[in-house]
N, C-alpha and C positions, 0 to 999 in steps of 0.2 A: 381370462376369467380367474377369479380367486380359487384357491384350493377348496375342494368340496362343492364346487358349482354343480348343480343338477340341471340337466337338459331335459325339459318336459316334452318338447318336440323340436323340430328344426327351426322354429321361429321364436320360441320362448326359452329364456334361461333365468334361473333364480340362484343368487349366490348365498353363502352361509348367513349373511346379514339380512336376507330377505329382499335385497334389491332385485328388481325385475328388469330384464333386458329383452327388448323386442327387435327382431330382425324384420325390416320392412322391405317391400318390393320397390321397383323403380318405375312403375307404370300405373296409370289410373284404370280401375275396373269400369266396365260399362255399367250404367245405372241399373240395368236389368239383372246384373250379376250380384247386386247388393240386396240381401234379404232384409225383411223387416227386423228391426232392432239389432242390426249388424253394422259394424263400421269396418272400413278399410283404411290403412295407413300406407303411404309411400313417399319417397323422396324424389322430387322432380329436379334432377340435376341440370336440366336444360332451361329451367325457369328460376334462376337465382338460388338454386339449391334449397328450395322451400319444402318443408314437411307439409304434405297435403292429406286431408282427411275427408272421406266421403261416408255418409251414413244414411240409413233409411229409417223413417218412422211412419208407419202406415204407407200411404201412397206417395209421400213426399221424400225426395232425396235431397239431403243437405250436403254442401261442399264448403270446406274451410281450408285455409292455408296459414302456415306460420313461417314467416321469413326470418332468416338470421339477422342479428343486429349488426 
């Protein structure tokens, strides 16, 4: 990280230029663990190293993935 980087908590870092770095987990949360208007990010190393996203809006849980090119 660049000089002057601020650590907001163990998962978020912001450098002097305002760039945001997020440390993500490596496993999917259960649907019941995702609260309304909350998202979870993780990298699934066993599934082509995809970035996966799960979020809840009301009663609906949405799941997405981004695969490397």
